[in-house]
N, C-alpha and C positions, 0 to 999 in steps of 0.2 A: 450353802445348802448341806454340803457335807458336815460342817462344822455343827450345824443345827443337828443333823440325825446323830453325830457322836455325841453331842451333850445331852439329848434324849436317852440314848442308849446307856451313857454314863451314869445317869440319874433316874433309873428304872427300879430303884430300891422302895420297897413299899415301906410307907410310916405312918404312924396314927397322929392324926393331928386333933387336939383338944383345942375348944374355942368355945370357951363361957358354957362349960357343961356338955357342949356336943362333940362326939366322939367320931372321927370318920378314918379310914384306912385309904390310903390314896399313895400314888407314885410321888417322888420327890419332884419330878418335872412337872407334873400337874399342878403340885403346890406353889412351884414357882412360878408358872404360867398365870394361875389366878391371882396370885400376888400382884404379880406385874401388872396384869389388867386390870384390878383393882386401883392399883395407885395410878396408873394412867389416867383413869376415869376420874379418881379424886382430884387429881391435879389439874385435869381439864376444867373440872366445873368450879375449882377455886378459882382458876385464871379467868373463866368466863364470867363470873359472879364479880370478880375484881373489875373486869372490864365494862360491865353493865352499869357499875357505880361510878365510872369515869377514872378510877384509879390507875387504869393502865396507860393513859396519856402523859406522856411528858413534855412539858411546854417550856421554851426558854425565853 
């Protein structure tokens, strides 16, 4: 918990994010957290779709 608070305080600098013509001002920690969340959701959905198609089971 202490490391998480330290990490958030160390990355509290404001940055400009440009994404396909959309400009936003946000703190670095927010950009990192949103990117990690979107990556986790994307990874879950890709893995879930693979399991739905039967690609996740390995038989010997």
